[in-house]
N, C-alpha and C positions, 0 to 999 in steps of 0.2 A: 730485932731481926736483921740478919746480915743482908746488905744490899746486893742486888745482882751484879755480877762482874761482866756478864755476857748475856745478850738477848739473842736467841736463835730463831730465825724467821723462815718459815717454809713458804715458797711461792711457786706459782705456775707461770706459763709463758705469756701471761697477759695481766692487765690490771694495774692498779695503783701501786702495788708492792714493787713491781718491776721499775716503775717510774722513781719511786722513793730510793730504790737500790742504786739506780743510775745517777741520781742527783746527790746521793749521800745525805739525804734529808735527816735520817735517823742518826747517822754517825755524828752529824753536826750537833744535833739536839743532845746527844749523850756525851759529847766530848768533855764538857765541864765535870761531869760526875764520874768520868773514867770507865764508863761501861762500853764494851765493844759489841759490835753487831755482826752476827754470823748468818750468812744466807745459804739456804739449802733448796735446790730445785726439785720439784715433783711433777709427774706427768698428769696427775689427776687428784681429785679431792680425797678419795678413800685412803690411799697410802699416806697422804699428808696428815690426815687426822689420826691415823694409827701412830705416827711419829709424835704428834702432839700429846696424844693420850699416854703413851709410854715414856714421855719425858725426853725424847730425842730432839724435840723442837718445842719452843715455848708459845709460838703464835703463828697463824697463817690465815690465808683467805681461801674459801671454798664456795661452791654453789649451795643450793638449798637442801639437796638430798643427803650428802655425806654425813652431816651432823645428826640426822635422824637415825640412820643406820648405826652410827657410832653410839648415840645415846641408848639405843635399844640393846647394844652390846655392853652397856655399863662403862663406856669410855670416860676417862678422867678429864672432861673438857667443859668449858663454858662458852656461851655466846658473848662476845665482848663488844661487838659493833655490827652494823648492817649497812648494806648498800643496795638500794632497789635497782634491779636490772631491767632496762627497758628494751634491750635489743641485742643483736649479735649472737643469738642461738635459735635453734629450730631443727627442722627435719629436711634433709636434702635427698633428692632422687637424681639419677643420671639424666642427662639431657634428652636421651631418646626413650626414656622409661614410659611404659604404658600407665604408670601410676599418676593419675591426674587429680584425684581427690583423696581425702583421708580414708574414705570407705575402701578405696583400692588397696589399702595396706593389708587387707584381710588375706591371710595365708602367705604373706610375704616375710622375708628374712630382714629384720630391722637390727642394724648394728648400733650399739651404744655402750658406754661404760656402766657396768652394774653399780648401783648405789650412787650415781652421779646426778647432777641436775638434769642431764639429758634423759635419764631414766624417768624422772618425774614428768618431763614434757611428753614422752611417749605415752605414759599412762593417762595423762589428762587429755591428750589429743584423741586417743581411742575413745575415751569416755564421751567426748564431745559429739561423736556420731553413733554412740550406742554399741561400739565394738568393745570386746573385753581383751584383757591381756592375753588370754588363751587363743585369741583370733590371729595373733601374729607368732612368728618364731623369733624370739629375742636372741640375738647373737652378741654375747658380752665381749667387747673388745675395747682396749684403751685407744685414745685418739691416734697415736702413732701406728697402731696395727689396723685400725679401722680404715684409715686413708687408702692404703693399698688394696684392702678387701673391697672397698667401694669402687676403686678404679678398675679392678679386674672382674667385677660383677658377682663376687661371691656373697655380697649382701645387696638387697634391693633398695634399701633406704638407710640413711645414716643420720642419727640424731646427735648433735654435737654443738659446741660453743666456739666462739672466736678464741684464737686466730684460725682454728681448724675449719670453722664454718666458712670463713672467708677463703681459705685455701681451696675448699671444695668448690666454691663459686668461681673463683678466678682460675685455678689450675685445671679443674676438671669440668668446667662449664656446667656445674650442677645446677639443677633447678630447685628453688626453694618451694617445698610442698607447703610448709607452714612455718611462720615465725612464732617463737615462744609467746610473744606479747599478744598474739591473736587468741591464745588458748588460756593463759593464766597469768596472774601476777607472779613475778618471780623475784627473789632476792638473793644476793650473795651475802656471805657472812664472814666476819673476822672472828676466829675462834682462838681461845687461849687454853693452855693447860690449866686445869682447875687450881692446882697447888701454886703455880706461878701467879695466877690472878689473885689468890688469897694472900700469898706471902709478899708479892711484889706489886701492890696496887699502883704505886708511884710510877715505876718503869712502864707498866702496862698503859697507864693513862698517857704517859709521854709518847709511847709508840702510836697510840690512836691520834693524839694531837698532831704528831709529826706527819702521820698519813693524811690527816685532814688538810694540812698545808700543801702536801704533794698533790692531793686530789683537786684542790682548788686551782692550783697551777695547771694541772692536766686538763680540766674542763675548759680552760681558756686558751690552751696552746696545743691543739690536737695534731697539727703537723709535726711539731717538735716531739710530741708523744710518740707518733708513728716512727720517727727516726730513732728515738730511744729504744722502743720495743724491738725495732729491727736490729739495732746494734747489740742488744743484750741477748736476744733469742735466736738471731740468725735467720728468722723468718723474713722472706723478701719484703722490701719496702712497700710495694704496691698493695700487698696483702695486709700489712700492718696499718697502712693508711686507711683502708676500708674498715678494718676492725676499730681503729681509733676514732673514726668519724662517727661511729654509732655507739661507742662505749659509754657507760655511765660510771663516773668515778666517785660520785658523792659518797661520803661516809658519815654515818650518824648513829644515834642510839637505836637499840632494839625496842621499837615502840610496841604498844599493845596491838596495833593493827598488823604489824609485821609478825608478832607472835601468833596472832590468830590465823594469818595466811599459812605460816609454817606448821601450825597445829593441824590444819586441813591436809597438808601434804603427809604428815605423820599418820593421821587417821586413815587416809586413803591407802597408804602402804601397809598398814596393819590389816585393813579389810581384805587386801589382796594376798595376805599371807607372806608379804615380802619382809616384814619384821615380825618377830615372834610375840611381841607383847605391846600393849598400849603404852604410850609414853606421854608425859606432859612436858612440852617444850619449855614452858615457863620455869620449871624446876631447875634448869641449867642456864638461865640468863643471869649474867654477872651484874651485880648492882654496885657500880663504882662509888656511889654516894655513901654507901654504908661501910666502906672499908677505911 
């Protein structure tokens, strides 16, 4: 098999990929084998996964929901690694909002990115108090569009992740209605194009190993992480400091427990009619040991 000459990595405005990019972790790792690294930025998980599925990118990091929608649409992807998320996402309301409890979301306009991890948080939050998806008016917006909509009152609540979650708190004095960790176990995932994973297991293992090094550094240098994130994304330092202080950078295998949690998300989305068919998450988990 011909070795990869380039590895194309899709990233968002936060997380270990941004750190690895700024530190040149992967470039250093691949230098000896002559593989170049290309970085492509995305605003959210769904378009990133579309790029991975159609071969425009080889690898990227997303929240828990995008891979479920992608698998239901027969995307050409595999789960390559996972990262448990403990913090830094949830549902925000304006400071003067009359929404005080989850039950108060009934009949309200809730903004979030369709098919994103925020989508899952909304669904599970409503379930927690016996409300249904039909009890709210979902307003599907990407984070850059949801911010202004939240500021001008055209949505009543905003479900999102860092750094946007921190932007809402700091810039708009938003109140946290609920943190994701109060509702559900959540995971982020590192996803690879299936053909890339099968044909280039060595480079894929190298990417994951390189990210583990960057993650380990990030866990122990949060102020430096905030500075890196600020420099690469242009998001103000005070916001990235808040985001970095509560971020989880650890990266590890997709364990049975993680598969089970993820299967629960998939089953919930199927029950709600958000995905057209039942899927088995386990079917698309990459097994590096067998390649």
